[in-house]
N, CA, C and O of each residue as an XYZ file, in Angstrom:
664
protein
N      80.964    162.302     52.190
C      79.665    162.955     52.173
C      79.694    164.066     53.223
O      80.151    163.858     54.347
N      79.206    165.234     52.849
C      79.308    166.349     53.794
C      78.243    166.278     54.895
O      77.229    165.591     54.772
N      78.516    167.011     55.962
C      77.677    166.935     57.163
C      76.248    167.414     56.916
O      75.324    166.913     57.558
N      76.042    168.348     56.025
C      74.681    168.832     55.730
C      73.842    167.702     55.142
O      72.690    167.513     55.534
N      74.416    166.949     54.201
C      73.699    165.825     53.593
C      73.421    164.733     54.621
O      72.330    164.165     54.661
N      74.410    164.452     55.441
C      74.240    163.445     56.490
C      73.124    163.867     57.441
O      72.288    163.045     57.817
N      73.103    165.130     57.828
C      72.061    165.643     58.735
C      70.671    165.541     58.114
O      69.700    165.248     58.811
N      70.571    165.782     56.807
C      69.277    165.641     56.120
C      68.743    164.220     56.274
O      67.569    164.016     56.582
N      69.614    163.247     56.056
C      69.195    161.848     56.165
C      68.867    161.473     57.604
O      67.887    160.772     57.857
N      69.673    161.932     58.536
C      69.419    161.623     59.943
C      68.084    162.199     60.393
O      67.353    161.561     61.150
N      67.768    163.387     59.934
C      66.481    164.012     60.238
C      65.333    163.219     59.614
O      64.274    163.061     60.223
N      65.550    162.727     58.406
C      64.532    161.917     57.728
C      64.233    160.651     58.524
O      63.075    160.251     58.640
N      65.264    160.021     59.070
C      65.059    158.817     59.876
C      64.206    159.134     61.097
O      63.281    158.388     61.417
N      64.509    160.231     61.782
C      63.720    160.621     62.956
C      62.255    160.830     62.581
O      61.360    160.362     63.285
N      62.012    161.526     61.483
C      60.635    161.781     61.039
C      59.937    160.487     60.644
O      58.764    160.289     60.961
N      60.656    159.603     59.953
C      60.093    158.322     59.524
C      59.651    157.500     60.730
O      58.539    156.973     60.756
N      60.521    157.395     61.722
C      60.198    156.601     62.902
C      59.068    157.236     63.720
O      58.243    156.523     64.291
N      59.028    158.558     63.776
C      57.933    159.257     64.458
C      56.607    158.972     63.769
O      55.605    158.717     64.437
N      56.591    159.011     62.442
C      55.352    158.753     61.708
C      54.872    157.316     61.876
O      53.668    157.075     61.974
N      55.786    156.373     61.911
C      55.401    154.978     62.152
C      54.796    154.848     63.546
O      53.792    154.159     63.730
N      55.404    155.510     64.523
C      54.876    155.484     65.895
C      53.478    156.110     65.942
O      52.578    155.571     66.587
N      53.297    157.238     65.266
C      51.978    157.892     65.239
C      50.928    156.986     64.597
O      49.782    156.942     65.045
N      51.319    156.276     63.561
C      50.392    155.341     62.920
C      50.018    154.214     63.883
O      48.845    153.859     63.998
N      50.997    153.660     64.565
C      50.727    152.564     65.514
C      49.838    153.021     66.663
O      49.115    152.220     67.257
N      49.897    154.316     66.971
C      49.054    154.877     68.035
C      47.724    155.389     67.486
O      46.963    156.035     68.205
N      47.445    155.101     66.216
C      46.215    155.551     65.538
C      46.081    157.070     65.509
O      44.969    157.595     65.550
N      47.201    157.775     65.439
C      47.169    159.241     65.390
C      47.287    159.773     63.967
O      46.989    160.939     63.710
N      47.725    158.912     63.036
C      47.654    159.233     61.609
C      47.112    158.003     60.887
O      47.271    156.875     61.355
N      46.483    158.229     59.764
C      45.866    157.123     59.027
C      46.907    156.335     58.239
O      48.027    156.798     58.017
N      46.513    155.145     57.826
C      47.393    154.333     56.980
C      47.664    155.051     55.663
O      48.791    155.041     55.167
N      46.629    155.674     55.096
C      46.804    156.423     53.844
C      47.824    157.545     54.016
O      48.657    157.780     53.140
N      47.749    158.232     55.151
C      48.692    159.311     55.438
C      50.119    158.766     55.541
O      51.050    159.336     54.972
N      50.279    157.660     56.271
C      51.599    157.045     56.417
C      52.142    156.599     55.063
O      53.314    156.825     54.761
N      51.309    155.975     54.255
C      51.733    155.511     52.926
C      52.209    156.685     52.076
O      53.222    156.581     51.384
N      51.486    157.796     52.125
C      51.890    158.969     51.337
C      53.222    159.538     51.828
O      54.076    159.915     51.025
N      53.390    159.597     53.131
C      54.655    160.078     53.703
C      55.799    159.175     53.258
O      56.864    159.659     52.875
N      55.579    157.860     53.310
C      56.626    156.925     52.907
C      56.936    157.036     51.415
O      58.091    156.900     51.013
N      55.922    157.279     50.598
C      56.158    157.495     49.163
C      56.996    158.744     48.941
O      57.933    158.738     48.144
N      56.656    159.814     49.648
C      57.424    161.063     49.532
C      58.875    160.854     49.981
O      59.806    161.351     49.346
N      59.056    160.120     51.074
C      60.408    159.825     51.560
C      61.192    159.010     50.537
O      62.385    159.237     50.335
N      60.517    158.063     49.894
C      61.176    157.225     48.890
C      61.617    158.062     47.688
O      62.723    157.887     47.177
N      60.760    158.961     47.245
C      61.129    159.855     46.134
C      62.362    160.671     46.518
O      63.286    160.825     45.720
N      62.367    161.191     47.743
C      63.515    161.966     48.230
C      64.791    161.118     48.242
O      65.836    161.562     47.767
N      64.706    159.896     48.784
C      65.882    159.024     48.892
C      66.416    158.654     47.513
O      67.627    158.666     47.292
N      65.527    158.328     46.590
C      65.979    157.982     45.235
C      66.757    159.141     44.614
O      67.818    158.941     44.023
N      66.223    160.344     44.753
C      66.893    161.520     44.195
C      68.212    161.785     44.918
O      69.220    162.116     44.294
N      68.190    161.639     46.224
C      69.398    161.832     47.026
C      70.506    160.889     46.557
O      71.642    161.314     46.346
N      70.169    159.610     46.395
C      71.163    158.613     45.979
C      71.644    158.890     44.559
O      72.825    158.727     44.252
N      70.729    159.308     43.704
C      71.107    159.635     42.324
C      72.142    160.766     42.303
O      73.092    160.732     41.520
N      71.952    161.749     43.156
C      72.838    162.923     43.172
C      74.104    162.725     44.003
O      75.149    163.293     43.686
N      74.018    161.922     45.066
C      75.120    161.846     46.032
C      75.701    160.455     46.238
O      76.715    160.308     46.921
N      75.085    159.445     45.667
C      75.499    158.074     45.922
C      74.848    157.546     47.185
O      74.285    158.305     47.975
N      74.931    156.237     47.368
C      74.329    155.628     48.553
C      75.133    156.016     49.793
O      76.364    156.001     49.767
N      74.439    156.363     50.874
C      75.142    156.775     52.096
C      75.622    155.582     52.934
O      75.118    155.326     54.028
N      76.599    154.868     52.392
C      77.161    153.753     53.151
C      77.736    154.270     54.464
O      78.106    155.440     54.570
N      77.809    153.403     55.455
C      78.255    153.786     56.793
C      79.619    154.470     56.761
O      79.835    155.459     57.461
N      80.532    153.948     55.957
C      81.899    154.479     55.943
C      82.025    155.854     55.288
O      83.072    156.492     55.402
N      80.980    156.321     54.606
C      81.042    157.658     53.986
C      80.018    158.626     54.573
O      79.989    159.801     54.206
N      79.178    158.132     55.486
C      78.185    159.019     56.108
C      78.173    158.742     57.604
O      79.159    159.007     58.292
N      77.080    158.220     58.108
C      76.963    157.787     59.502
C      76.029    156.588     59.500
O      75.299    156.357     58.536
N      76.057    155.834     60.579
C      75.158    154.681     60.639
C      73.698    155.135     60.596
O      72.858    154.463     59.997
N      73.396    156.260     61.221
C      72.018    156.761     61.233
C      71.575    157.192     59.833
O      70.440    156.924     59.438
N      72.444    157.848     59.091
C      72.112    158.254     57.714
C      71.921    157.021     56.833
O      70.999    156.963     56.019
N      72.798    156.045     57.005
C      72.677    154.773     56.282
C      71.336    154.111     56.601
O      70.639    153.646     55.699
N      70.974    154.071     57.903
C      69.709    153.436     58.329
C      68.520    154.139     57.687
O      67.557    153.488     57.282
N      68.582    155.452     57.593
C      67.484    156.207     56.972
C      67.262    155.734     55.545
O      66.137    155.417     55.158
N      68.328    155.687     54.766
C      68.200    155.257     53.369
C      67.715    153.815     53.294
O      66.804    153.500     52.528
N      68.323    152.944     54.087
C      67.925    151.535     54.065
C      66.451    151.363     54.409
O      65.723    150.691     53.678
N      66.000    151.958     55.509
C      64.619    151.756     55.955
C      63.600    152.325     54.976
O      62.564    151.705     54.737
N      63.875    153.480     54.414
C      62.943    154.061     53.443
C      62.836    153.150     52.220
O      61.740    152.909     51.713
N      63.972    152.647     51.751
C      63.954    151.731     50.603
C      63.249    150.433     50.980
O      62.412    149.944     50.221
N      63.571    149.874     52.130
C      62.976    148.613     52.590
C      61.456    148.716     52.670
O      60.753    147.777     52.295
N      60.949    149.830     53.149
C      59.506    149.990     53.321
C      58.797    150.435     52.051
O      57.568    150.505     52.017
N      59.562    150.736     51.006
C      58.946    151.252     49.772
C      58.117    150.209     49.042
O      57.100    150.540     48.433
N      58.540    148.957     49.096
C      57.837    147.927     48.341
C      58.088    148.002     46.845
O      57.449    147.289     46.071
N      59.009    148.853     46.435
C      59.352    149.009     45.010
C      60.348    147.916     44.634
O      61.555    148.072     44.819
N      59.830    146.814     44.107
C      60.632    145.614     43.879
C      61.894    145.877     43.067
O      62.972    145.411     43.436
N      61.777    146.607     41.978
C      62.944    146.852     41.119
C      64.029    147.614     41.881
O      65.211    147.290     41.768
N      63.630    148.620     42.652
C      64.622    149.402     43.393
C      65.204    148.590     44.550
O      66.387    148.706     44.867
N      64.361    147.768     45.174
C      64.861    146.876     46.216
C      65.930    145.947     45.634
O      66.970    145.728     46.256
N      65.672    145.402     44.442
C      66.635    144.511     43.799
C      67.924    145.256     43.457
O      69.017    144.716     43.627
N      67.800    146.483     42.979
C      68.994    147.298     42.699
C      69.821    147.484     43.970
O      71.051    147.447     43.935
N      69.134    147.682     45.085
C      69.832    147.876     46.356
C      70.502    146.580     46.800
O      71.614    146.609     47.327
N      69.837    145.446     46.592
C      70.465    144.150     46.886
C      71.751    144.015     46.080
O      72.798    143.650     46.616
N      71.663    144.312     44.790
C      72.845    144.221     43.923
C      73.953    145.154     44.406
O      75.132    144.801     44.365
N      73.572    146.334     44.860
C      74.530    147.311     45.372
C      75.176    146.827     46.673
O      76.369    147.038     46.891
N      74.387    146.177     47.536
C      74.871    145.717     48.837
C      75.736    144.459     48.735
O      76.591    144.231     49.591
N      75.527    143.646     47.707
C      76.319    142.423     47.564
C      77.796    142.771     47.527
O      78.210    143.721     46.863
N      78.583    141.989     48.251
C      80.044    142.150     48.307
C      80.504    143.417     49.024
O      81.657    143.820     48.875
N      79.625    144.049     49.796
C      80.042    145.181     50.627
C      80.541    144.646     51.968
O      80.160    143.556     52.395
N      81.385    145.417     52.615
C      81.965    144.995     53.889
C      81.124    145.491     55.065
O      80.202    146.290     54.900
N      81.464    144.997     56.252
C      80.785    145.431     57.478
C      81.056    146.898     57.786
O      80.345    147.495     58.594
N      82.062    147.486     57.165
C      82.330    148.916     57.349
C      81.386    149.764     56.497
O      81.234    150.964     56.730
N      80.749    149.124     55.501
C      79.872    149.843     54.577
C      78.386    149.625     54.852
O      77.587    150.556     54.755
N      78.023    148.390     55.196
C      76.614    148.050     55.436
C      76.483    147.223     56.707
O      77.464    146.712     57.245
N      75.263    147.108     57.163
C      74.924    146.153     58.215
C      74.439    144.912     57.471
O      73.405    144.935     56.803
N      75.201    143.835     57.598
C      74.969    142.646     56.772
C      73.540    142.117     56.878
O      72.979    141.656     55.883
N      72.954    142.176     58.052
C      71.587    141.664     58.217
C      70.589    142.445     57.361
O      69.538    141.914     57.003
N      70.904    143.693     57.033
C      70.002    144.479     56.183
C      69.846    143.847     54.806
O      68.782    143.935     54.193
N      70.898    143.217     54.326
C      70.820    142.523     53.041
C      69.802    141.388     53.121
O      69.056    141.155     52.170
N      69.769    140.685     54.245
C      68.791    139.607     54.434
C      67.362    140.157     54.407
O      66.475    139.551     53.804
N      67.141    141.293     55.052
C      65.813    141.915     55.039
C      65.398    142.277     53.621
O      64.251    142.057     53.234
N      66.325    142.833     52.842
C      66.010    143.201     51.456
C      65.683    141.969     50.619
O      64.717    141.962     49.856
N      66.499    140.927     50.772
C      66.278    139.699     50.005
C      64.915    139.108     50.337
O      64.149    138.766     49.436
N      64.606    138.986     51.626
C      63.302    138.435     52.017
C      62.157    139.300     51.511
O      61.148    138.776     51.039
N      62.300    140.596     51.604
C      61.234    141.511     51.156
C      60.936    141.307     49.673
O      59.773    141.217     49.280
N      61.980    141.236     48.852
C      61.791    141.025     47.418
C      61.156    139.664     47.162
O      60.257    139.542     46.330
N      61.618    138.653     47.868
C      61.054    137.307     47.672
C      59.563    137.289     48.020
O      58.770    136.703     47.283
N      59.178    137.909     49.110
C      57.759    137.948     49.506
C      56.949    138.735     48.480
O      55.863    138.304     48.094
N      57.455    139.869     48.037
C      56.742    140.664     47.031
C      56.589    139.903     45.713
O      55.640    140.133     44.963
N      57.530    138.994     45.439
C      57.468    138.169     44.230
C      56.791    136.823     44.471
O      56.900    135.908     43.654
N      56.086    136.711     45.608
C      55.331    135.497     45.956
C      56.229    134.259     46.083
O      55.835    133.149     45.724
N      57.443    134.477     46.602
C      58.374    133.380     46.860
C      58.521    133.204     48.369
O      58.135    134.079     49.144
N      59.078    132.071     48.777
C      59.338    131.829     50.187
C      60.555    132.640     50.629
O      61.497    132.836     49.861
N      60.521    133.106     51.870
C      61.654    133.887     52.368
C      62.777    132.961     52.846
O      62.546    131.795     53.166
N      63.986    133.504     52.884
C      65.163    132.726     53.271
C      65.586    132.944     54.717
O      66.117    132.030     55.347
N      65.357    134.148     55.257
C      65.912    134.519     56.564
C      64.858    134.730     57.658
O      65.211    134.948     58.817
N      63.593    134.669     57.307
C      62.539    134.810     58.304
C      62.355    136.210     58.839
O      61.969    136.383     59.995
N      62.623    137.218     58.019
C      62.521    138.605     58.481
C      61.141    139.212     58.286
O      60.819    140.225     58.906
N      60.326    138.611     57.437
C      59.069    139.242     57.032
C      57.866    138.570     57.694
O      57.786    137.346     57.796
N      56.948    139.402     58.133
C      55.753    138.923     58.824
C      54.609    139.890     58.574
O      54.807    141.004     58.089
N      53.421    139.444     58.911
C      52.254    140.331     58.839
C      51.611    140.358     60.225
O      51.765    139.439     61.029
N      50.887    141.445     60.468
C      50.230    141.638     61.763
C      48.739    141.803     61.520
O      48.316    142.640     60.722
N      47.956    141.003     62.211
C      46.505    141.136     62.161
C      45.981    141.054     63.589
O      46.092    140.017     64.243
N      45.418    142.138     64.060
C      44.840    142.191     65.412
C      45.841    141.727     66.472
O      45.526    140.887     67.315
N      47.038    142.280     66.415
C      48.117    141.969     67.356
C      48.628    140.531     67.258
O      49.378    140.081     68.125
N      48.229    139.810     66.214
C      48.769    138.474     65.969
C      49.828    138.571     64.881
O      49.585    139.122     63.808
N      50.996    138.033     65.170
C      52.108    138.064     64.224
C      52.180    136.720     63.517
O      52.227    135.669     64.156
N      52.188    136.768     62.190
C      52.342    135.560     61.383
C      53.531    135.761     60.458
O      53.530    136.667     59.625
N      54.535    134.924     60.605
C      55.700    135.007     59.733
C      55.391    134.320     58.410
O      54.745    133.273     58.372
N      55.866    134.930     57.326
C      55.694    134.314     56.017
C      56.501    133.020     55.976
O      57.491    132.870     56.693
N      56.065    132.087     55.127
C      56.703    130.778     55.035
C      58.157    130.881     54.583
O      58.566    131.823     53.904
N      58.914    129.869     54.991
C      60.356    129.821     54.734
C      60.713    128.774     53.687
O      60.070    127.730     53.579
N      61.743    129.078     52.930
C      62.350    128.087     52.049
C      63.445    127.384     52.841
O      64.224    128.030     53.541
N      63.502    126.064     52.730
C      64.556    125.281     53.378
C      64.685    125.662     54.856
O      65.744    126.087     55.320
N      63.580    125.498     55.574
C      63.516    125.919     56.977
C      64.590    125.262     57.847
O      65.040    125.856     58.826
N      64.996    124.057     57.500
C      65.979    123.348     58.326
C      67.342    124.050     58.361
O      68.144    123.791     59.258
N      67.608    124.927     57.403
C      68.896    125.633     57.363
C      68.785    127.123     57.685
O      69.712    127.886     57.414
N      67.664    127.537     58.259
C      67.484    128.971     58.524
C      68.527    129.515     59.503
O      69.025    130.625     59.316
N      68.858    128.758     60.527
C      69.816    129.266     61.519
C      71.193    129.462     60.893
O      71.892    130.421     61.218
N      71.577    128.573     60.013
C      72.860    128.709     59.309
C      72.859    129.978     58.458
O      73.816    130.752     58.480
N      71.773    130.182     57.709
C      71.689    131.377     56.857
C      71.690    132.648     57.702
O      72.370    133.615     57.362
N      70.936    132.654     58.797
C      70.876    133.836     59.659
C      72.249    134.127     60.277
O      72.649    135.287     60.379
N      72.957    133.097     60.682
C      74.291    133.282     61.265
C      75.244    133.899     60.241
O      76.046    134.767     60.586
N      75.160    133.457     58.986
C      76.012    134.016     57.924
C      75.757    135.512     57.725
O      76.632    136.231     57.243
N      74.568    135.981     58.094
C      74.213    137.393     57.943
C      74.321    138.154     59.263
O      73.811    139.267     59.390
N      74.992    137.542     60.247
C      75.191    138.166     61.570
C      73.862    138.480     62.262
O      73.708    139.530     62.886
N      72.915    137.564     62.141
C      71.584    137.764     62.721
C      71.408    136.884     63.955
O      72.050    135.842     64.092
N      70.526    137.325     64.846
C      70.171    136.520     66.006
C      69.409    135.281     65.544
O      69.018    135.192     64.380
N      69.197    134.331     66.440
C      68.459    133.121     66.076
C      67.030    133.491     65.673
O      66.497    134.520     66.088
N      66.436    132.640     64.868
C      65.068    132.891     64.411
C      64.109    132.903     65.596
O      63.200    133.732     65.649
N      64.301    131.999     66.537
C      63.426    131.950     67.717
C      63.519    133.241     68.528
O      62.498    133.779     68.957
N      64.732    133.738     68.740
C      64.903    134.998     69.480
C      64.257    136.158     68.734
O      63.617    137.015     69.344
N      64.423    136.185     67.425
C      63.824    137.247     66.602
C      62.300    137.197     66.690
O      61.651    138.231     66.849
N      61.730    135.998     66.585
C      60.265    135.867     66.668
C      59.749    136.359     68.016
O      58.730    137.046     68.081
N      60.449    136.008     69.087
C      60.044    136.471     70.424
C      60.086    137.993     70.505
O      59.161    138.623     71.017
N      61.168    138.576     69.994
C      61.331    140.030     70.039
C      60.224    140.729     69.251
O      59.653    141.712     69.722
N      59.924    140.230     68.068
C      58.878    140.831     67.234
C      57.528    140.725     67.934
O      56.781    141.702     67.993
N      57.214    139.563     68.456
C      55.916    139.368     69.120
C      55.784    140.258     70.353
O      54.712    140.807     70.606
N      56.860    140.405     71.118
C      56.833    141.303     72.288
C      56.618    142.746     71.855
O      55.861    143.481     72.490
N      57.278    143.152     70.780
C      57.145    144.521     70.281
C      55.696    144.795     69.864
O      55.163    145.867     70.149
N      55.069    143.848     69.203
C      53.701    144.031     68.712
C      52.708    144.029     69.869
O      51.813    144.873     69.921
N      52.858    143.103     70.780
C      51.936    143.002     71.915
C      52.053    144.219     72.822
O      51.052    144.675     73.374
N      53.264    144.750     72.983
C      53.505    145.875     73.896
C      53.510    147.227     73.211
O      53.997    148.199     73.789
N      52.988    147.321     72.008
C      53.077    148.584     71.267
C      52.132    149.661     71.781
O      52.293    150.827     71.424
N      51.174    149.316     72.591
C      50.220    150.319     73.099
C      50.732    151.017     74.323
O      50.051    151.885     74.869
């Protein structure tokens, strides 16, 4: 993948993260953020159609993160599932394995199923509530297989991020 394409994606990631920060600071509305994310998703879909997925080994980790995060936040179940299928059997040189867990949980939650890896939560008035888990007794085993930190450490990190976001 050429450097111009990689730079486009890296710039998109910077803009995406800036807009999320502005939303958390109440500087842009939720409707505005949703529209920006929809526009980013349209761009990413077209980009992938024309250039292929920007796996780490053919682009950069930052370009890969841009595509992953835009898709992850899209809520477009069919496209999320396509990305899961694309990520299956990829190596650590191509993807960040934990990202597959985030995609799987996101699709399961959108389909009203229990999550497997504990990645998904909702925030209400600075209170974090994690969605229910399937087979909770084996969550640490599943998270370890995806190169993820312990569920307890992840929950602490998320709660600290939410409480300290102001």
